[in-house]
C-alpha positions as MATLAB code, in Angstrom:
seq = 'MQRDAGNRRVVRASEIDRLRGDRGSRISARNHFRGIVTEVKVDGVMAQVEMVVSDPVRLVAVVTRDAVEELGLKNGMTATAIVKATNVMVEG';
ca = [
      12.399   33.019  -16.833;
      16.014   34.557  -14.695;
      15.551   34.264  -10.605;
      17.433   36.349   -8.198;
      19.028   35.836   -5.164;
      15.796   35.809   -3.253;
      14.288   33.029   -5.895;
      11.882   35.836   -7.438;
      11.275   36.139  -10.711;
      13.251   38.481  -12.564;
      10.831   40.024  -15.810;
      13.240   42.817  -18.036;
      12.542   46.678  -18.192;
      12.055   45.923  -22.345;
       9.759   42.893  -21.806;
       7.771   45.017  -19.576;
       7.341   47.790  -22.031;
       6.540   45.415  -24.743;
       3.951   43.875  -22.692;
       2.286   47.461  -22.078;
       2.954   48.450  -25.537;
       1.977   52.497  -26.488;
       0.254   53.031  -23.090;
       4.212   53.986  -21.291;
       3.511   54.464  -17.477;
       0.858   56.167  -15.986;
      -0.587   56.585  -13.264;
      -3.574   58.724  -11.230;
      -1.493   60.472   -8.064;
      -0.763   64.013   -9.396;
       1.344   63.862   -7.126;
       4.700   63.840   -7.861;
       7.650   64.948   -5.700;
      11.615   64.244   -6.858;
      13.856   64.281   -4.058;
      17.424   62.697   -2.770;
      17.210   60.094   -0.283;
      18.600   61.074    3.032;
      17.631   57.580    5.392;
      16.863   54.206    4.602;
      16.258   52.833    8.068;
      15.480   48.847    7.315;
      13.535   46.843   10.532;
      12.214   43.308    9.946;
       9.558   42.963    6.379;
       8.999   47.333    6.393;
      11.571   50.000    5.909;
      11.451   54.206    6.471;
      12.666   55.845    3.589;
      13.533   59.859    4.556;
      13.878   62.042    1.241;
      14.699   66.262    1.233;
      12.328   67.515   -2.001;
      12.645   70.856   -1.683;
      14.907   72.441    1.086;
      14.362   71.771    3.834;
      11.121   70.237    2.925;
      11.186   66.769    4.469;
       9.256   63.861    3.427;
       8.950   60.012    4.618;
       7.663   56.997    3.986;
       6.965   53.569    5.718;
       7.415   50.531    2.337;
       8.084   47.220    2.284;
      11.904   45.777    3.153;
      11.173   44.243   -0.473;
      10.443   47.442   -2.217;
      13.689   49.046   -0.583;
      15.200   45.833   -1.701;
      14.183   45.993   -5.089;
      14.289   50.039   -6.233;
      18.172   49.916   -4.772;
      16.794   52.748   -2.487;
      20.414   54.376   -0.390;
      21.292   57.144    0.862;
      22.057   60.189   -1.498;
      20.466   59.080   -4.729;
      17.563   60.366   -6.576;
      14.157   59.181   -6.835;
      10.812   60.064   -6.896;
       7.589   59.623   -4.359;
       4.479   58.820   -5.757;
       1.412   60.341   -3.251;
      -2.077   59.938   -3.551;
      -3.927   59.582   -0.336;
      -7.657   60.512    1.184;
      -6.760   60.952    4.149;
      -3.601   62.932    6.097;
      -4.049   63.287    9.964;
      -1.368   64.764   11.715;
      -2.030   66.754   15.308;
       0.386   68.026   17.533;
];
């Protein structure tokens, strides 16, 4: 098995597909937003990722630094945000 620069094990996507069998990729979340990454801010172990999912709709997610690095998130790339939340509260 291979390891990356951070000493994490690296598994080929084809091996993951093989182990999944016929199931493929399934997820219970219904809210998928395809968009363009417009900003990635990394601070310590956390990161903030901003995307434009439809002009002028902006989506901001706080994720781990590891997730940003593993996904290779960079400004200008296409990505999909998948949202499944039981509560969202915003008060102005």
